[in-house]
GUDREN-96452 format. One line per field, with one value per residue (C-alpha): x, y, z. Coordinates in steps of 0.02 Angstrom, whole numbers, plus 50000, padded with zeros to 5 digits. Layout:
N
px = [X;...]
py = [Y;...]
pz = [Z;...]
This chain:
83
px = [53954;53784;53751;53671;53830;53938;53827;53829;54020;54027;53910;54020;54173;54082;54038;54218;54287;54165;54211;54398;54391;54286;54381;54555;54512;54415;54504;54682;54753;54610;54632;54818;54790;54636;54617;54531;54429;54451;54578;54671;54831;54871;54928;55020;55130;55197;55291;55277;55118;55106;54946;54972;54988;54833;54730;54795;54736;54567;54558;54607;54468;54341;54388;54364;54194;54144;54199;54112;53948;53964;53990;53845;53724;53788;53653;53695;53619;53528;53639;53799;53949;53987;53835]
py = [54506;54572;54729;54624;54519;54675;54750;54588;54590;54773;54733;54589;54700;54834;54710;54646;54824;54876;54725;54757;54947;54976;54846;54911;55096;55087;54944;54929;54822;54698;54697;54662;54521;54436;54468;54383;54313;54299;54164;54182;54285;54326;54506;54473;54347;54482;54589;54706;54804;54973;55068;55195;55059;54968;55128;55165;54993;55033;55201;55119;54992;55126;55221;55060;55044;55217;55178;55009;55084;55219;55086;54985;55131;55213;55214;55139;55236;55135;55090;55117;55012;54981;54870]
pz = [53583;53631;53731;53868;53885;53893;54028;54127;54123;54174;54319;54375;54366;54467;54605;54616;54618;54754;54861;54850;54845;55000;55098;55052;55067;55231;55320;55250;55390;55376;55187;55208;55332;55260;55072;54974;55118;55306;55345;55179;55171;54989;55017;55181;55091;54974;55099;55248;55284;55197;55238;55100;54968;55032;55027;54851;54795;54871;54781;54617;54636;54683;54524;54426;54509;54447;54270;54272;54331;54197;54064;54132;54127;53967;53834;53665;53520;53387;53240;53339;53285;53470;53496]
């Protein structure tokens, strides 16, 4: 797999993590009621509302965002076996 493909995947993962992370951390009730898009109720079908759990999911996704951006911007030295 090329470095460009790996970076593209890390960027896609970062975008998805940002979308879910900001929504769940900042607006947990809205996330509970409307995830993955307004009008859909995937999370609400799983059980009663728990603000702490929704914010934890947001924090987890924000941490994934940080790691994805780090992986995206990490330089690869020439001759590295991880290319």
